[in-house]
C-alpha positions in Angstrom: 37.9 94.6 125.6 35.7 91.4 125.4 39.4 89.5 124.4 40.8 91.0 127.5 37.7 90.7 129.8 36.8 86.8 129.1 40.5 85.8 129.9 40.3 87.7 133.3 37.6 85.8 133.7 35.6 89.3 134.4 31.5 89.0 134.0 31.4 93.5 134.1 33.6 95.5 131.7 33.6 97.4 134.6 35.8 95.0 137.1 38.1 94.9 133.8 38.5 98.0 133.3 39.6 99.5 136.9 42.7 97.5 136.1 43.8 98.6 132.4 45.5 100.9 133.8 48.3 98.8 133.7 52.4 100.0 133.1 53.3 98.9 129.5 56.3 97.2 131.9 53.8 95.4 133.7 51.9 94.4 131.2 55.2 93.1 129.3 55.9 91.3 132.2 52.1 89.7 132.6 51.8 88.6 128.5 55.8 86.7 129.8 54.3 84.8 132.3 51.3 84.2 130.1 53.9 82.8 127.5 55.3 81.2 129.3 52.1 78.4 130.5 50.7 75.6 128.0 48.1 77.0 126.0 44.5 75.9 127.6 43.5 72.3 128.4 47.9 71.6 129.0 49.2 69.5 131.4 50.0 71.4 135.5 49.5 75.0 134.6 53.1 74.7 135.5 55.6 77.1 133.6 58.2 75.0 131.4 60.8 75.6 133.7 59.3 74.0 136.3 58.4 70.9 134.5 62.2 70.4 133.5 62.2 70.4 137.7 59.9 67.5 138.7 
């Protein structure tokens, strides 16, 4: 649980646990969104598709 807590920026584990009831489809959608973004320290935080448009 420490990794999701840190990624979400939650100071308290109970906050993270509050959101861990998401459906598998919702989790997969969130993962796909994160995979589209540049790694931490990347450029603008825009998705690769958004960067191509600019």
